[in-house]
C-alpha positions in Angstrom: 62.8 136.5 94.2 63.2 133.5 91.9 65.8 135.4 89.8 67.9 136.0 92.9 67.8 132.3 93.9 68.6 131.3 90.3 71.6 133.7 90.3 72.9 132.3 93.6 72.5 128.7 92.4 74.2 129.3 89.1 76.9 131.3 90.8 77.5 128.3 93.1 77.8 125.9 90.1 80.1 128.2 88.2 82.2 128.8 91.3 82.5 125.1 91.9 83.5 124.4 88.3 86.1 127.2 88.3 87.6 126.0 91.6 87.7 122.5 90.1 89.4 123.6 86.8 91.9 126.0 88.4 95.3 124.3 89.0 96.1 123.9 92.7 93.9 124.3 95.7 91.6 127.2 96.1 90.7 127.5 99.8 87.4 129.2 100.3 83.9 128.6 101.8 80.5 128.2 100.1 79.8 132.0 100.4 83.0 133.0 98.6 82.4 130.3 96.0 79.0 131.8 95.2 80.4 135.3 95.0 83.2 134.0 92.8 80.7 132.4 90.4 78.5 135.5 90.2 81.6 137.7 89.8 82.8 135.5 87.0 79.5 135.7 85.3 79.5 139.5 85.4 83.1 139.6 84.2 82.3 137.3 81.3 79.1 139.3 80.4 81.2 142.6 80.4 83.8 140.9 78.1 81.2 139.5 75.7 79.1 142.7 75.4 81.9 145.3 75.5 80.9 148.5 73.8 77.4 147.1 72.9 74.9 149.7 73.9 72.0 148.4 72.0 69.2 146.4 73.6 70.3 143.2 71.7 73.0 141.9 74.0 74.4 138.4 73.9 74.5 136.1 76.9 78.0 135.2 78.0 77.4 131.4 78.5 78.6 129.0 81.1 82.1 128.4 79.8 82.8 132.1 79.6 81.5 132.5 83.1 83.8 129.7 84.4 86.7 131.3 82.6 85.8 134.7 84.1 85.8 133.1 87.6 89.1 131.6 87.0 90.5 135.0 86.0 89.2 136.3 89.3 91.0 133.5 91.2 94.2 134.3 89.3 93.9 138.0 90.1 93.1 137.3 93.7 96.1 135.0 94.1 98.5 137.5 92.7 97.2 140.2 95.0 98.0 138.1 98.0 94.8 136.2 98.6 95.5 132.6 99.7 
């Protein structure tokens, strides 16, 4: 249970930083901000550990997670999301 709460809290922080760093306004509520942060973390983790099937995987890090969330904002905007 504490891992889920930790993932939601870190997703919120990553989503807030990504929305702050992205140029222009990003209209969304708290729920979408959390999902954006968690999705950015997953995207960054996939990019860092691409092709690595061993058990020694590297963590993505906070900056990579924020950049992953910003990529998701960019993709969403170009697909017609406000």
